[in-house]
C-alpha positions in Angstrom: 0.8 -30.2 -10.1 -3.0 -30.5 -10.1 -5.1 -33.3 -8.6 -8.4 -34.1 -6.8 -9.0 -35.1 -3.2 -12.0 -37.1 -2.1 -13.0 -38.4 1.3 -15.8 -40.0 3.3 -17.6 -41.9 0.6 -19.4 -44.1 3.1 -20.7 -46.6 0.6 -22.5 -44.1 -1.6 -21.5 -45.5 -5.0 -23.8 -43.1 -7.0 -22.2 -40.1 -5.4 -18.7 -41.5 -6.1 -19.6 -42.2 -9.7 -20.8 -38.6 -10.1 -17.7 -37.2 -8.5 -15.3 -39.3 -10.6 -17.2 -38.1 -13.7 -16.8 -34.5 -12.7 -13.1 -35.0 -11.9 -12.6 -36.4 -15.4 -14.6 -33.5 -16.9 -12.1 -31.1 -15.2 -9.3 -32.8 -17.0 -7.8 -34.2 -13.8 -6.1 -37.6 -14.0 -4.9 -38.0 -10.4 -7.0 -38.5 -7.2 -6.1 -39.1 -3.6 -8.6 -40.7 -1.2 -8.7 -39.9 2.5 -10.7 -42.7 3.9 -14.0 -43.9 5.3 -14.9 -45.6 2.1 -17.7 -48.0 3.1 -19.4 -47.6 6.5 -23.2 -47.0 6.2 -26.4 -48.7 5.0 -25.8 -48.2 1.3 -23.6 -50.1 -1.2 -20.3 -50.9 0.4 -19.5 -53.8 -2.0 -20.3 -51.8 -5.1 -18.2 -48.9 -3.8 -15.3 -51.3 -3.2 -15.6 -52.8 -6.7 -15.5 -49.2 -8.1 -12.6 -48.0 -5.9 -10.1 -50.9 -5.9 -9.3 -51.0 -9.7 -8.6 -47.2 -9.7 -5.4 -47.8 -7.5 -5.8 -44.4 -6.0 -3.3 -43.2 -3.4 -5.5 -43.9 -0.3 -5.3 -43.8 3.5 -7.5 -45.7 5.9 -10.2 -43.9 8.0 -11.5 -44.7 11.4 -14.5 -46.6 10.1 -12.3 -48.5 7.7 -10.2 -49.5 10.7 -13.3 -50.7 12.6 -14.1 -53.0 9.7 -10.8 -54.9 10.1 -10.3 -54.6 13.8 -13.7 -55.2 15.4 -15.7 -58.3 15.9 -18.6 -58.0 13.5 -21.1 -58.7 16.3 -19.8 -55.7 18.2 -19.8 -53.2 15.3 -21.9 -50.1 15.1 -24.9 -50.7 12.9 -23.4 -48.7 10.0 -20.1 -50.6 10.1 -21.9 -53.9 10.4 -24.1 -53.1 7.4 -21.0 -52.4 5.3 -19.1 -55.4 6.6 -21.9 -57.7 5.6 -21.4 -56.6 1.9 -17.6 -56.8 1.8 -15.6 -59.8 0.5 -12.4 -61.1 1.9 -10.5 -59.3 -1.0 -12.2 -56.0 -0.1 -11.1 -56.4 3.6 -7.6 -57.4 2.5 -7.4 -54.2 0.5 -8.4 -52.1 3.5 -5.6 -53.9 5.5 -3.1 -53.0 2.9 -3.7 -49.3 3.3 -1.6 -47.0 5.5 -2.8 -44.8 8.3 -1.1 -41.9 6.6 1.1 -41.3 3.6 2.9 -38.6 1.6 1.8 -38.0 -2.0 4.4 -36.9 -4.6 6.9 -35.9 -1.9 5.0 -32.8 -0.7 1.4 -33.6 0.2 0.6 -35.2 3.6 -2.5 -37.3 3.7 -4.4 -38.6 6.7 -8.0 -39.3 7.5 -8.4 -37.1 10.6 -5.1 -36.1 12.3 -1.5 -37.4 12.2 -1.9 -39.3 15.5 -5.7 -39.9 15.9 -8.0 -41.1 13.1 -11.1 -40.2 15.2 -10.3 -36.5 16.0 -11.5 -33.5 14.1 -8.4 -31.5 13.0 -10.0 -28.2 12.1 -13.2 -28.3 14.2 -14.1 -28.4 17.9 -17.4 -29.3 19.5 -18.8 -27.4 22.5 -20.6 -29.1 25.4 -23.8 -27.6 23.9 -23.1 -29.5 20.6 -22.0 -26.5 18.5 -19.4 -27.4 15.9 -17.0 -24.5 15.3 -13.5 -23.7 13.8 -10.7 -24.5 16.2 -8.2 -21.8 17.1 -5.2 -21.5 14.9 -3.0 -22.4 17.9 -4.9 -25.7 18.4 -4.8 -26.5 14.7 -1.1 -25.8 14.5 -0.4 -27.9 17.6 -1.8 -30.9 15.7 0.3 -30.0 12.7 3.6 -30.0 14.6 6.1 -32.2 12.9 4.1 -32.4 9.6 6.5 -30.3 7.7 5.0 -30.4 4.2 3.4 -27.5 2.3 0.0 -29.1 1.8 -1.9 -31.2 4.3 -5.1 -33.0 3.5 -7.6 -34.5 5.9 -11.2 -35.6 6.1 -13.3 -37.0 8.8 -15.5 -34.0 9.7 -17.3 -34.0 6.3 -16.9 -30.2 6.3 -15.1 -28.6 3.3 -12.6 -26.2 4.8 -9.2 -24.7 4.2 -6.9 -23.2 6.8 -3.6 -21.4 6.1 -1.2 -21.9 8.9 1.0 -19.0 10.1 4.1 -20.5 8.4 2.3 -20.8 5.1 1.4 -24.5 5.2 -2.1 -25.2 3.9 -4.6 -27.7 5.4 -7.6 -28.7 3.3 -10.6 -30.9 4.1 -12.4 -31.7 0.8 -15.8 -32.5 2.5 -17.7 -35.7 2.0 -18.5 -37.4 -1.2 -21.3 -39.5 0.1 -22.6 -38.4 3.5 -23.7 -34.8 3.7 -25.0 -34.9 7.3 -24.7 -37.1 10.5 -24.9 -36.9 14.2 -22.4 -38.2 16.8 -22.3 -38.7 20.6 -18.6 -37.8 21.0 -17.0 -35.7 22.4 -20.5 -34.3 23.0 -23.7 -34.9 21.0 -23.5 -32.8 17.8 -24.7 -32.6 14.3 -22.7 -32.0 11.2 -24.9 -30.8 8.3 -23.9 -29.6 4.9 -27.4 -28.1 4.4 -27.5 -29.6 0.9 -27.4 -33.1 -0.5 -24.7 -32.7 -3.1 -21.4 -34.7 -3.2 -18.3 -32.7 -2.3 -14.7 -32.9 -3.2 -11.7 -30.6 -3.7 -9.2 -29.7 -6.5 -5.7 -28.8 -5.4 -3.3 -27.0 -7.7 0.3 -25.9 -7.2 1.1 -22.6 -8.9 4.0 -20.2 -8.7 2.6 -18.6 -5.5 2.0 -21.9 -3.8 -1.0 -24.3 -3.3 -4.5 -23.2 -4.1 -7.8 -25.1 -3.7 -11.2 -25.2 -5.2 -14.2 -26.9 -3.6 -16.7 -28.5 -5.9 -20.2 -29.9 -5.4 -21.8 -32.4 -7.7 -25.4 -33.4 -8.2 -26.4 -37.0 -8.4 -29.5 -39.1 -7.7 -29.5 -38.7 -4.0 -33.1 -39.7 -3.7 -32.3 -43.2 -4.9 -29.7 -43.5 -2.1 -32.1 -42.0 0.4 -34.8 -44.5 -0.6 -32.2 -47.3 -0.2 -31.4 -46.2 3.3 -35.1 -46.0 4.2 -35.6 -49.5 2.8 -32.8 -50.7 5.0 -34.4 -49.2 8.1 -32.2 -46.1 8.4 -34.5 -43.1 8.5 -31.6 -41.0 9.8 -29.5 -41.7 6.7 -32.5 -41.3 4.4 -33.2 -37.8 5.7 -29.5 -36.8 5.6 -29.0 -38.0 2.0 -32.2 -36.4 0.8 -31.6 -32.9 2.1 -28.2 -32.6 3.9 -29.8 -32.1 7.3 -30.2 -34.5 10.3 -33.9 -34.7 11.2 
């Protein structure tokens, strides 16, 4: 079995197009999608029109949930920007997606963790705002009851793989469309790829178990940076251009 995993597109249709082309070039025909498809000041509607016909095995992210649960007037600026571009059919598609699912009987998919779509599974944040790898004990505690050999999550935008003590593998493919951001919770912190490329992962089952390969793909990030700047989001413009929050 060999397939690709994507996550955290955040309305960046040019990054998604580039990643899909690279996946095709690798000879891979199956893709799973780990949520946060649209939120941001970019092209939510175009991203939805690109994603929906693919019929990918997909789970809903926290920002996807906000789009169907929150009053538009109360949404964060990035969610509100995406919501304004989405049609009723786009929103119905989001509603149809599960919180989590199992792919091909042996791969668990969720956006963040099995019980919380807004919690980093593999990372912690210190009160000083430092993002660091959780202890293996903390990671395994969140994996309790998820008894499948391969576990996929997104949410932190950080490509990372952790092998649990019992052999299970957790992989975060990184972010297709948002290489850097800052957040206030649980403490103010920044997540920065340090580059503007789109990220995804290839998973392959071999005789010795599951292996992974992280891939980065170039695209016209300056076009998306200019779009973010045009829409009054200097923070996104900088993150898309360079992969840093400035």
